[in-house]
NUDRENFI-501110 format. One line per 4 residues: number of its first residue (from 1); their letters; for each residue x, y, z of N, C-alpha, C. Coordinates in steps of 0.1 Angstrom, whole numbers, plus 5000, padded with zeros to 4 digits. Layout:
N
NUM	a	X:Y:Z:X:Y:Z:X:Y:Z | ...
***
This chain:
401
1	madv	5004:6408:1366:5007:6420:1358:5008:6433:1367 | 5000:6433:1378:5001:6444:1387:5015:6446:1393 | 5021:6434:1396:5035:6434:1401:5045:6440:1391 | 5043:6437:1378:5052:6442:1368:5050:6458:1367
5	iklm	5038:6462:1367:5035:6477:1366:5042:6484:1378 | 5041:6477:1390:5048:6483:1402:5063:6484:1400 | 5069:6474:1393:5083:6474:1391:5087:6485:1381 | 5078:6490:1373:5082:6500:1363:5081:6514:1369
9	rpgq	5076:6516:1381:5074:6529:1387:5088:6535:1390 | 5089:6548:1392:5101:6555:1395:5107:6549:1408 | 5121:6548:1409:5127:6543:1421:5140:6550:1423 | 5149:6543:1430:5162:6550:1434:5172:6550:1423
13	ltlp	5170:6542:1412:5180:6542:1401:5173:6547:1388 | 5182:6550:1379:5178:6553:1365:5188:6546:1356 | 5184:6534:1350:5193:6527:1342:5190:6531:1327 | 5201:6536:1320:5199:6540:1306:5195:6529:1297
17	alpp	5198:6517:1300:5194:6505:1291:5195:6493:1300 | 5187:6483:1296:5188:6470:1304:5199:6461:1298 | 5206:6454:1307:5218:6446:1303:5213:6433:1295 | 5223:6426:1289:5219:6413:1284:5213:6404:1294
21	laly	5204:6395:1289:5197:6385:1298:5201:6371:1295 | 5205:6364:1306:5208:6349:1304:5198:6341:1313 | 5197:6328:1310:5188:6320:1318:5197:6309:1324 | 5194:6306:1337:5200:6295:1345:5189:6286:1349
25	vhlp	5191:6273:1346:5182:6262:1349:5188:6253:1359 | 5182:6251:1371:5188:6242:1381:5181:6229:1382 | 5189:6218:1380:5185:6204:1381:5192:6199:1393 | 5184:6196:1404:5191:6196:1418:5196:6183:1422
29	wclk	5194:6172:1415:5198:6159:1421:5212:6154:1417 | 5219:6147:1426:5232:6141:1424:5232:6127:1428 | 5241:6119:1423:5242:6105:1428:5247:6105:1442 | 5256:6114:1445:5261:6115:1459:5265:6129:1462
33	kcpy	5263:6134:1474:5267:6147:1478:5282:6147:1482 | 5290:6155:1475:5304:6156:1478:5307:6164:1491 | 5317:6160:1498:5319:6166:1512:5323:6181:1511 | 5328:6186:1500:5331:6200:1499:5320:6209:1493
37	cdfn	5309:6203:1488:5299:6210:1480:5289:6217:1489 | 5288:6230:1486:5277:6238:1493:5266:6243:1484 | 5266:6237:1472:5255:6240:1462:5242:6233:1467 | 5231:6238:1461:5218:6232:1464:5217:6219:1456
41	shew	5223:6208:1461:5222:6195:1455:5217:6185:1465 | 5210:6175:1459:5203:6165:1468:5206:6151:1462 | 5210:6142:1471:5214:6129:1466:5201:6121:1461 | 5203:6115:1449:5193:6106:1444:5197:6092:1448
45	rqgg	5192:6088:1459:5197:6076:1466:5195:6063:1459 | 5185:6063:1450:5182:6050:1442:5193:6047:1432 | 5201:6057:1428:5212:6054:1419:5207:6054:1404 | 5216:6056:1395:5212:6055:1381:5205:6067:1376
49	elpa	5198:6065:1365:5191:6076:1359:5178:6080:1367 | 5174:6092:1367:5162:6096:1373:5150:6089:1367 | 5141:6084:1375:5129:6078:1369:5121:6088:1360 | 5115:6083:1350:5109:6092:1340:5098:6100:1347
53	dvar	5091:6095:1357:5080:6102:1363:5085:6114:1371 | 5096:6112:1378:5102:6123:1386:5107:6134:1376 | 5114:6130:1365:5119:6140:1356:5107:6147:1350 | 5096:6140:1346:5085:6146:1340:5078:6157:1350
57	eyla	5077:6153:1362:5072:6162:1372:5080:6175:1374 | 5093:6173:1374:5102:6184:1376:5102:6193:1363 | 5102:6188:1351:5101:6196:1339:5088:6204:1339 | 5077:6198:1344:5065:6205:1344:5066:6217:1354
61	alra	5073:6215:1365:5075:6226:1375:5083:6237:1369 | 5094:6233:1361:5102:6243:1354:5094:6252:1344 | 5085:6245:1337:5076:6252:1327:5067:6262:1335 | 5061:6258:1346:5053:6267:1353:5060:6278:1359
65	dlea	5072:6275:1364:5081:6286:1370:5084:6296:1359 | 5088:6292:1348:5092:6301:1337:5080:6309:1332 | 5069:6303:1331:5057:6310:1326:5053:6321:1336 | 5054:6318:1349:5051:6328:1359:5060:6340:1359
69	alpq	5073:6337:1354:5083:6348:1354:5083:6356:1341 | 5077:6351:1331:5078:6357:1318:5074:6372:1317 | 5063:6376:1325:5060:6391:1324:5071:6400:1329 | 5080:6395:1337:5092:6403:1342:5103:6405:1332
73	iwgr	5103:6396:1322:5114:6396:1312:5108:6397:1297 | 5096:6401:1296:5089:6400:1283:5096:6407:1272 | 5098:6400:1261:5104:6406:1249:5120:6407:1250 | 5126:6403:1261:5141:6404:1262:5147:6392:1256
77	pvvs	5156:6393:1246:5162:6381:1241:5172:6375:1251 | 5173:6362:1250:5182:6354:1259:5195:6351:1252 | 5207:6355:1258:5220:6354:1252:5226:6341:1255 | 5223:6334:1266:5229:6321:1269:5220:6314:1279
81	ifig	5221:6301:1279:5214:6292:1288:5224:6283:1295 | 5223:6282:1308:5232:6273:1315:5224:6263:1323 | 5225:6250:1321:5218:6240:1328:5227:6234:1338 | 5225:6237:1351:5235:6233:1361:5228:6226:1372
85	ggtp	5236:6222:1383:5231:6214:1393:5239:6214:1406 | 5237:6203:1414:5233:6190:1410:5241:6184:1398 | 5235:6174:1393:5241:6167:1381:5231:6166:1370 | 5231:6176:1362:5221:6176:1351:5221:6164:1342
89	slfa	5233:6158:1341:5235:6146:1332:5228:6134:1338 | 5222:6135:1350:5213:6124:1355:5200:6123:1346 | 5197:6134:1340:5185:6135:1332:5189:6128:1318 | 5180:6121:1312:5183:6115:1299:5183:6125:1288
93	paqi	5191:6122:1277:5191:6132:1266:5177:6136:1261 | 5168:6126:1261:5154:6130:1256:5148:6140:1266 | 5150:6139:1279:5145:6148:1288:5151:6162:1287 | 5164:6162:1284:5171:6175:1282:5166:6181:1269
97	aeli	5163:6173:1259:5157:6178:1246:5144:6184:1249 | 5136:6178:1257:5122:6183:1261:5124:6197:1268 | 5133:6197:1277:5136:6210:1284:5140:6221:1275 | 5149:6219:1266:5154:6229:1257:5142:6233:1247
101	sdlr	5134:6223:1243:5123:6227:1235:5113:6236:1242 | 5111:6233:1255:5102:6241:1263:5107:6255:1264 | 5120:6257:1266:5126:6270:1267:5125:6278:1254 | 5128:6271:1243:5127:6277:1229:5113:6282:1226
105	arlp	5103:6274:1231:5089:6278:1228:5084:6290:1236 | 5091:6294:1247:5087:6304:1255:5096:6317:1256 | 5108:6315:1250:5118:6326:1251:5123:6329:1237 | 5126:6342:1234:5133:6345:1222:5148:6344:1224
109	lepg	5154:6334:1218:5168:6331:1220:5176:6339:1209 | 5187:6345:1213:5196:6351:1204:5202:6341:1194 | 5204:6345:1181:5210:6336:1172:5224:6331:1178 | 5227:6318:1177:5239:6313:1183:5239:6313:1198
113	ceit	5228:6313:1204:5227:6313:1219:5234:6301:1225 | 5244:6303:1234:5252:6293:1240:5243:6285:1250 | 5243:6272:1248:5235:6263:1258:5244:6253:1264 | 5248:6255:1277:5257:6247:1284:5250:6237:1293
117	lean	5256:6225:1294:5251:6215:1303:5262:6210:1312 | 5260:6210:1325:5270:6204:1334:5269:6189:1333 | 5280:6182:1333:5279:6167:1332:5290:6162:1341 | 5288:6150:1347:5298:6144:1356:5301:6130:1349
121	pgtf	5314:6127:1350:5318:6114:1344:5311:6102:1351 | 5306:6103:1363:5300:6092:1370:5286:6089:1364 | 5281:6098:1355:5268:6095:1349:5270:6093:1334 | 5283:6091:1330:5286:6090:1316:5284:6075:1311
125	erer	5278:6074:1300:5278:6061:1293:5279:6064:1278 | 5284:6054:1270:5287:6056:1256:5275:6062:1249 | 5278:6072:1241:5268:6079:1232:5259:6089:1240 | 5260:6089:1253:5251:6098:1261:5254:6113:1258
129	fkgf	5267:6117:1257:5271:6131:1254:5266:6134:1240 | 5268:6125:1231:5263:6127:1217:5248:6130:1217 | 5241:6123:1226:5226:6125:1228:5223:6139:1233 | 5231:6144:1242:5229:6158:1247:5232:6168:1235
133	reag	5242:6165:1227:5244:6174:1216:5232:6175:1206 | 5227:6163:1203:5215:6162:1195:5203:6169:1201 | 5203:6169:1214:5191:6176:1222:5192:6191:1220 | 5203:6196:1216:5204:6211:1215:5214:6217:1223
137	vtrl	5221:6210:1232:5232:6215:1240:5244:6218:1231 | 5250:6230:1233:5261:6234:1224:5275:6234:1231 | 5274:6232:1245:5287:6233:1252:5285:6224:1265 | 5295:6215:1267:5295:6206:1279:5305:6211:1289
141	sigv	5302:6211:1302:5311:6214:1312:5312:6201:1321 | 5324:6195:1321:5326:6182:1327:5333:6183:1340 | 5326:6179:1351:5332:6180:1364:5341:6169:1368 | 5354:6170:1362:5364:6159:1364:5370:6160:1378
145	qsfd	5374:6172:1382:5380:6176:1395:5394:6170:1397 | 5396:6157:1393:5410:6152:1395:5411:6139:1386 | 5423:6136:1382:5426:6123:1375:5432:6113:1384 | 5433:6116:1397:5439:6107:1406:5429:6100:1414
149	dekl	5428:6086:1413:5418:6079:1419:5417:6081:1434 | 5429:6082:1441:5429:6084:1455:5423:6097:1459 | 5427:6107:1451:5421:6121:1454:5406:6121:1451 | 5402:6115:1441:5388:6114:1437:5380:6108:1449
153	krlg	5385:6098:1455:5379:6091:1466:5378:6100:1478 | 5388:6108:1481:5388:6117:1492:5378:6128:1490 | 5376:6132:1477:5367:6143:1473:5352:6137:1473 | 5351:6124:1475:5337:6119:1474:5331:6117:1461
157	rvhn	5340:6118:1450:5334:6117:1437:5330:6102:1433 | 5320:6101:1425:5315:6088:1421:5322:6081:1409 | 5331:6089:1403:5338:6084:1391:5353:6081:1394 | 5359:6074:1385:5374:6072:1386:5381:6079:1374
161	aeqa	5394:6078:1374:5402:6085:1364:5399:6080:1350 | 5397:6067:1348:5394:6062:1335:5381:6066:1330 | 5371:6067:1338:5358:6072:1334:5359:6087:1330 | 5367:6094:1338:5369:6108:1334:5375:6110:1320
165	kaai	5385:6102:1317:5392:6103:1304:5382:6099:1293 | 5374:6088:1295:5365:6084:1285:5354:6095:1283 | 5350:6101:1293:5340:6112:1292:5345:6124:1284 | 5357:6128:1287:5363:6139:1280:5365:6135:1265
169	aeaa	5370:6123:1262:5372:6119:1248:5359:6120:1240 | 5348:6115:1246:5335:6116:1239:5330:6130:1238 | 5332:6138:1248:5329:6152:1247:5336:6159:1236 | 5349:6156:1234:5357:6162:1224:5352:6158:1210
173	eafe	5347:6146:1209:5341:6141:1196:5328:6148:1193 | 5319:6150:1203:5306:6154:1201:5304:6169:1201 | 5313:6177:1207:5311:6191:1209:5323:6199:1203 | 5319:6211:1197:5330:6220:1192:5337:6227:1203
177	tfni	5330:6229:1214:5336:6235:1226:5331:6228:1238 | 5340:6226:1248:5337:6220:1260:5346:6225:1271 | 5343:6222:1283:5351:6227:1295:5354:6215:1304 | 5366:6215:1309:5370:6206:1320:5371:6214:1333
181	dlmy	5365:6209:1343:5366:6214:1357:5376:6206:1364 | 5386:6213:1370:5396:6207:1378:5397:6214:1392 | 5401:6207:1402:5403:6213:1415:5418:6212:1419 | 5423:6222:1426:5437:6221:1431:5438:6224:1446
185	alpg	5449:6223:1452:5451:6224:1466:5443:6213:1473 | 5443:6201:1468:5436:6190:1473:5443:6184:1485 | 5436:6177:1494:5443:6171:1505:5456:6163:1501 | 5467:6166:1507:5479:6159:1504:5486:6161:1491
189	qtle	5480:6170:1483:5485:6172:1469:5498:6180:1469 | 5508:6175:1461:5521:6181:1459:5521:6189:1446 | 5531:6197:1444:5532:6205:1431:5534:6195:1420 | 5542:6184:1422:5545:6174:1412:5532:6167:1408
193	elgh	5524:6164:1418:5511:6157:1415:5502:6166:1407 | 5501:6179:1410:5493:6188:1402:5498:6189:1388 | 5512:6189:1386:5517:6189:1373:5513:6177:1364 | 5512:6165:1371:5507:6153:1364:5492:6155:1360
197	eldq	5484:6161:1369:5470:6163:1367:5469:6172:1354 | 5477:6182:1354:5476:6192:1342:5480:6185:1329 | 5491:6176:1330:5495:6168:1318:5483:6161:1312 | 5475:6155:1321:5464:6147:1316:5453:6155:1311
201	alsf	5449:6166:1318:5439:6175:1313:5442:6181:1300 | 5455:6186:1299:5459:6194:1287:5461:6184:1275 | 5463:6171:1278:5465:6162:1267:5453:6161:1258 | 5441:6165:1263:5429:6164:1255:5427:6177:1247
205	kpph	5436:6187:1248:5435:6199:1241:5422:6206:1244 | 5418:6208:1256:5405:6214:1259:5404:6228:1255 | 5393:6232:1249:5391:6246:1245:5390:6256:1258 | 5386:6250:1269:5383:6258:1281:5386:6249:1293
209	lsvy	5393:6255:1303:5396:6248:1315:5392:6257:1327 | 5384:6252:1336:5381:6259:1349:5388:6252:1360 | 5395:6260:1368:5404:6255:1379:5400:6261:1392 | 5396:6253:1402:5391:6259:1414:5399:6254:1426
213	hlti	5403:6264:1434:5410:6261:1447:5400:6254:1456 | 5403:6242:1462:5394:6236:1472:5394:6245:1484 | 5382:6249:1487:5380:6258:1499:5370:6251:1508 | 5371:6253:1521:5362:6246:1531:5351:6256:1533
217	epnt	5339:6252:1529:5327:6260:1530:5319:6256:1542 | 5312:6266:1548:5303:6262:1559:5292:6253:1554 | 5286:6245:1564:5275:6236:1560:5279:6225:1550 | 5291:6221:1551:5296:6210:1543:5302:6199:1552
221	rfav	5303:6187:1547:5310:6177:1556:5324:6180:1559 | 5331:6186:1549:5345:6190:1552:5346:6201:1562 | 5336:6209:1564:5336:6219:1575:5336:6213:1589 | 5329:6201:1590:5329:6194:1602:5341:6185:1604
225	dtpk	5345:6179:1593:5356:6169:1593:5366:6174:1583 | 5374:6185:1586:5383:6191:1577:5396:6183:1575 | 5399:6180:1563:5412:6172:1560:5424:6180:1567 | 5432:6172:1573:5444:6178:1580:5456:6181:1571
229	dlpd	5456:6176:1559:5468:6177:1551:5465:6186:1538 | 5457:6197:1540:5455:6206:1529:5468:6214:1527 | 5472:6217:1514:5483:6225:1511:5482:6239:1518 | 5494:6244:1522:5493:6258:1529:5492:6268:1518
233	pdla	5489:6281:1522:5487:6292:1512:5499:6294:1502 | 5511:6292:1507:5523:6294:1498:5523:6284:1487 | 5520:6271:1491:5520:6260:1481:5509:6262:1471 | 5497:6266:1477:5485:6268:1468:5488:6279:1458
237	seml	5496:6289:1462:5499:6300:1453:5509:6295:1442 | 5518:6287:1446:5527:6281:1436:5520:6272:1426 | 5510:6265:1431:5501:6257:1422:5494:6265:1412 | 5488:6277:1416:5481:6286:1407:5491:6291:1396
241	dlit	5503:6294:1401:5513:6299:1391:5516:6288:1381 | 5517:6276:1385:5520:6265:1376:5509:6263:1366 | 5496:6264:1371:5485:6262:1362:5485:6273:1351 | 5487:6286:1355:5487:6297:1346:5499:6295:1336
245	ertg	5510:6291:1341:5522:6289:1332:5519:6278:1321 | 5514:6267:1326:5513:6255:1317:5501:6257:1307 | 5490:6263:1312:5479:6266:1303:5483:6276:1292 | 5490:6286:1297:5495:6297:1287:5504:6292:1276
249	algl	5512:6282:1280:5522:6276:1270:5514:6269:1259 | 5502:6265:1262:5494:6257:1252:5482:6266:1246 | 5483:6279:1248:5474:6287:1241:5461:6290:1248 | 5460:6286:1261:5448:6290:1269:5452:6302:1278
253	srye	5445:6313:1276:5448:6324:1284:5438:6326:1296 | 5444:6331:1307:5436:6333:1319:5428:6345:1318 | 5415:6344:1315:5407:6356:1313:5398:6359:1325 | 5398:6350:1334:5390:6352:1347:5397:6345:1358
257	vsay	5395:6348:1370:5402:6343:1382:5404:6328:1381 | 5393:6321:1377:5394:6306:1377:5392:6300:1363 | 5393:6308:1352:5390:6303:1339:5401:6306:1329 | 5404:6296:1321:5414:6296:1310:5408:6292:1297
261	ardg	5410:6299:1286:5403:6295:1274:5412:6298:1262 | 5410:6290:1251:5415:6294:1238:5407:6305:1232 | 5412:6312:1222:5404:6323:1216:5391:6317:1210 | 5380:6325:1213:5367:6321:1208:5360:6310:1216
265	hrcq	5366:6306:1228:5360:6296:1236:5357:6300:1250 | 5356:6313:1253:5353:6318:1266:5338:6315:1269 | 5335:6312:1281:5321:6309:1285:5313:6321:1285 | 5304:6322:1275:5296:6335:1274:5286:6336:1285
269	hnln	5281:6325:1291:5272:6326:1302:5278:6332:1314 | 5290:6327:1318:5297:6333:1329:5302:6347:1327 | 5306:6350:1315:5310:6364:1311:5299:6373:1314 | 5286:6369:1311:5275:6378:1314:5273:6380:1329
273	ywqf	5276:6370:1337:5275:6372:1352:5286:6382:1356 | 5298:6380:1351:5309:6389:1356:5308:6403:1351 | 5301:6405:1340:5299:6418:1334:5287:6425:1340 | 5281:6418:1350:5269:6423:1358:5257:6424:1348
277	gdyl	5256:6414:1340:5244:6412:1332:5233:6407:1340 | 5221:6405:1334:5210:6400:1341:5209:6385:1339 | 5202:6378:1348:5199:6363:1346:5187:6360:1354 | 5179:6352:1347:5167:6346:1353:5171:6332:1357
281	giga	5169:6328:1370:5171:6315:1374:5159:6307:1377 | 5157:6296:1371:5145:6288:1374:5150:6274:1379 | 5141:6268:1388:5145:6255:1394:5148:6257:1408 | 5149:6245:1415:5150:6245:1430:5162:6253:1435
285	gahs	5160:6263:1443:5171:6271:1449:5178:6281:1439 | 5173:6282:1427:5179:6291:1417:5178:6306:1421 | 5189:6313:1417:5189:6328:1420:5187:6336:1407 | 5181:6347:1408:5180:6356:1397:5184:6370:1400
289	klsf	5189:6377:1390:5192:6392:1391:5185:6398:1379 | 5175:6406:1381:5168:6412:1370:5167:6428:1372 | 5170:6434:1361:5170:6449:1361:5158:6454:1354 | 5153:6466:1360:5142:6473:1354:5146:6487:1353
293	phri	5139:6496:1346:5144:6510:1344:5148:6517:1357 | 5142:6514:1368:5145:6522:1381:5148:6513:1393 | 5152:6500:1390:5155:6492:1402:5162:6479:1397 | 5169:6472:1406:5174:6459:1403:5169:6449:1414
297	lrqv	5164:6438:1410:5158:6428:1419:5167:6416:1420 | 5168:6410:1432:5173:6397:1434:5162:6387:1439 | 5162:6375:1433:5152:6366:1437:5158:6352:1440 | 5151:6344:1448:5156:6331:1451:5143:6322:1451
301	rwre	5145:6310:1445:5134:6300:1444:5135:6291:1457 | 5124:6284:1460:5124:6274:1471:5135:6263:1468 | 5142:6260:1479:5154:6251:1477:5151:6236:1476 | 5142:6231:1485:5140:6217:1485:5132:6213:1473
305	paty	5136:6202:1466:5130:6199:1453:5115:6197:1454 | 5110:6189:1464:5096:6186:1465:5088:6199:1468 | 5093:6207:1477:5087:6220:1480:5086:6229:1467 | 5098:6229:1461:5099:6238:1449:5088:6233:1438
309	mqka	5087:6220:1436:5078:6215:1425:5063:6219:1429 | 5060:6217:1442:5046:6220:1447:5044:6235:1445 | 5053:6244:1449:5051:6258:1449:5051:6263:1434 | 5060:6258:1426:5061:6263:1412:5047:6260:1405
313	maga	5042:6248:1407:5029:6244:1401:5018:6253:1405 | 5019:6259:1417:5009:6268:1422:5012:6283:1419 | 5023:6285:1410:5026:6298:1406:5033:6306:1417 | 5040:6299:1426:5046:6306:1437:5060:6301:1440
317	alsn	5068:6300:1429:5082:6294:1430:5091:6302:1438 | 5089:6316:1440:5098:6324:1447:5097:6322:1462 | 5108:6320:1469:5108:6320:1483:5111:6334:1489 | 5119:6341:1482:5121:6355:1486:5126:6364:1474
321	enev	5124:6377:1476:5127:6387:1466:5131:6400:1473 | 5141:6406:1468:5145:6419:1474:5151:6429:1464 | 5148:6441:1466:5154:6452:1457:5168:6455:1462 | 5178:6455:1453:5192:6458:1457:5193:6473:1460
325	lase	5198:6476:1472:5200:6490:1475:5211:6497:1467 | 5209:6510:1464:5219:6517:1457:5233:6516:1464 | 5233:6516:1477:5245:6515:1485:5252:6502:1483 | 5245:6491:1479:5251:6478:1478:5257:6476:1464
329	lpfe	5252:6484:1454:5256:6481:1440:5271:6483:1437 | 5278:6492:1443:5292:6493:1439:5300:6480:1442 | 5297:6474:1454:5304:6462:1458:5299:6450:1449 | 5286:6449:1447:5280:6439:1439:5286:6439:1425
333	fmln	5287:6451:1419:5293:6452:1406:5308:6448:1406 | 5316:6453:1415:5330:6450:1415:5333:6436:1419 | 5324:6430:1427:5326:6416:1431:5327:6407:1418 | 5320:6411:1408:5319:6403:1395:5330:6409:1386
337	alrl	5329:6422:1383:5337:6427:1372:5352:6426:1374 | 5357:6427:1386:5371:6426:1389:5377:6412:1388 | 5368:6402:1387:5372:6388:1384:5378:6386:1370 | 5375:6396:1361:5379:6395:1347:5393:6401:1346
341	aegv	5402:6394:1340:5416:6399:1338:5416:6412:1331 | 5407:6414:1321:5407:6426:1313:5398:6437:1320 | 5391:6433:1330:5382:6442:1336:5370:6445:1327 | 5364:6457:1329:5353:6461:1321:5354:6476:1317
345	plvs	5348:6480:1307:5348:6495:1304:5341:6502:1315 | 5347:6514:1318:5341:6522:1329:5327:6525:1326 | 5323:6528:1314:5309:6531:1311:5299:6520:1315 | 5304:6508:1315:5295:6497:1319:5290:6498:1333
349	yler	5299:6504:1342:5295:6507:1356:5283:6516:1356 | 5283:6527:1348:5272:6537:1348:5260:6530:1342 | 5261:6522:1332:5250:6516:1325:5243:6505:1333 | 5251:6497:1340:5246:6485:1347:5241:6488:1361
353	tglp	5246:6499:1367:5242:6503:1381:5233:6515:1381 | 5234:6524:1371:5226:6536:1371:5232:6546:1381 | 5244:6544:1386:5250:6553:1396:5261:6561:1390 | 5263:6573:1396:5274:6582:1390:5288:6577:1395
357	mtsi	5298:6582:1388:5312:6578:1392:5316:6582:1406 | 5309:6592:1411:5312:6597:1425:5310:6586:1435 | 5301:6576:1431:5298:6565:1441:5310:6556:1443 | 5319:6556:1434:5331:6547:1436:5344:6555:1435
361	atal	5344:6568:1435:5356:6576:1433:5366:6574:1444 | 5361:6573:1457:5371:6572:1468:5377:6558:1468 | 5369:6547:1465:5374:6534:1465:5384:6532:1453 | 5381:6538:1442:5390:6538:1430:5403:6544:1434
365	eqgr	5403:6555:1440:5415:6562:1444:5424:6554:1453 | 5417:6547:1463:5424:6539:1472:5430:6527:1465 | 5422:6521:1456:5427:6509:1449:5439:6512:1440 | 5439:6524:1434:5451:6528:1426:5463:6531:1434
369	akgl	5460:6538:1445:5471:6542:1454:5478:6529:1460 | 5471:6519:1462:5477:6506:1467:5482:6497:1456 | 5481:6502:1444:5487:6494:1433:5478:6482:1429 | 5465:6482:1433:5456:6471:1431:5448:6473:1419
373	mvdd	5446:6485:1414:5438:6488:1402:5446:6496:1392 | 5443:6493:1379:5450:6500:1368:5446:6514:1368 | 5455:6523:1365:5452:6537:1364:5448:6541:1350 | 5435:6538:1347:5430:6540:1333:5416:6546:1334
377	vsrl	5414:6558:1328:5402:6565:1330:5390:6558:1322 | 5393:6549:1313:5383:6543:1305:5379:6528:1309 | 5387:6523:1319:5385:6509:1322:5386:6506:1337 | 5378:6497:1342:5379:6492:1356:5385:6478:1356
381	aatp	5398:6477:1361:5405:6464:1361:5415:6464:1372 | 5417:6451:1377:5428:6449:1387:5441:6449:1380 | 5451:6453:1387:5465:6451:1383:5468:6436:1386 | 5480:6431:1381:5483:6417:1385:5484:6415:1400
385	rgfd	5489:6425:1407:5489:6425:1422:5475:6424:1427 | 5466:6433:1422:5452:6433:1426:5445:6420:1423 | 5449:6413:1412:5443:6400:1409:5447:6390:1420 | 5460:6391:1425:5464:6382:1436:5458:6385:1449
389	flsd	5453:6397:1451:5447:6401:1464:5433:6406:1461 | 5425:6398:1454:5413:6402:1449:5402:6406:1459 | 5402:6397:1470:5392:6400:1481:5395:6413:1487 | 5407:6417:1489:5411:6429:1496:5406:6441:1487
393	lqal	5408:6439:1473:5405:6450:1464:5389:6451:1464 | 5382:6440:1463:5368:6441:1462:5362:6447:1475 | 5368:6445:1486:5363:6450:1499:5363:6465:1499 | 5372:6471:1491:5373:6486:1491:5359:6492:1487
397	flag	5351:6484:1480:5339:6490:1474:5327:6487:1483 | 5329:6481:1495:5318:6478:1504:5313:6491:1509 | 5300:6492:1511:5293:6504:1517:5299:6507:1530 | 5303:6519:1533:5308:6523:1546:5322:6519:1548
401	h	5329:6514:1538:5344:6510:1540:5352:6523:1543
***
């Protein structure tokens, strides 16, 4: 409690109100670590479903972690929950039901709170997705990545195209809304091949499609052994144009850099991130961003699952915590907000950072002069050109730029 009292003391910011709060839950195990993945995921080498005793131990650690964090978010309603990983669908539906029950018992959830679970076709079996729906999950995000068996093999995925199609078909039966994850600019991929991928994904009439450019991240196997036949930037740009054109023709609009959705099916959890809302992250390696009247904190949990479980049970799940400096906030805010096609209301910058407009006036002027930001006194948004050169636009808001 002393720590919470300290957080309430005057600081460098004055926030007029606290933003919406979401919850992220990290379940860290995968059947196999993909060569492009830089997430905090750990191979479950025994294969198949996690043993009940391991799941039980991890769920107990999550409860302890959440209970230790409650004083920092006391009384704040939760607008969305995202259960990510790793591969959360390695956990049995009954274990996910227990997790959601634990969360409901400790947190005030907003009516209609979106509860998303990430699932991989490699852990799919008949009726499993239906079981997740009965457990309380309202939205499934399926990590398909590709419908081409050869491409899936090169990406290190444990499923094949037929398993992906079966998983999507069951998700469509069990859920009112679901998301398909696809990757593009894959090794050796042509524009024609991507068109075929889109044909298959869109044939399921998905309410939401997330499409990610394959990028080579440090500390991954692809960083050490990089595929030699990656599409060049011009071809990758043509691919993105094709994705936007094809999705738009079927009623999915691009509302964020990597996300396309039908009306009413945008991912509320991710929207909260991009609008610079707050989120509490529990689980191995989870990150949090929490606002208080006079400061904003970022936190990280211990990454390695065994260490995390031991520390969480001792009430010490945090590996580090730091207060975000006022000078860092303009970039942090714009890094998220400018990912949205519609941008955000100007007033949300004042509300979510507690900073005056003078803190971004120069960068705004530069962005507008370069044709990267819309000239609108009520809204912060990228122009179509700014959307294409987003990193350059976001960099204008770095401290000392």
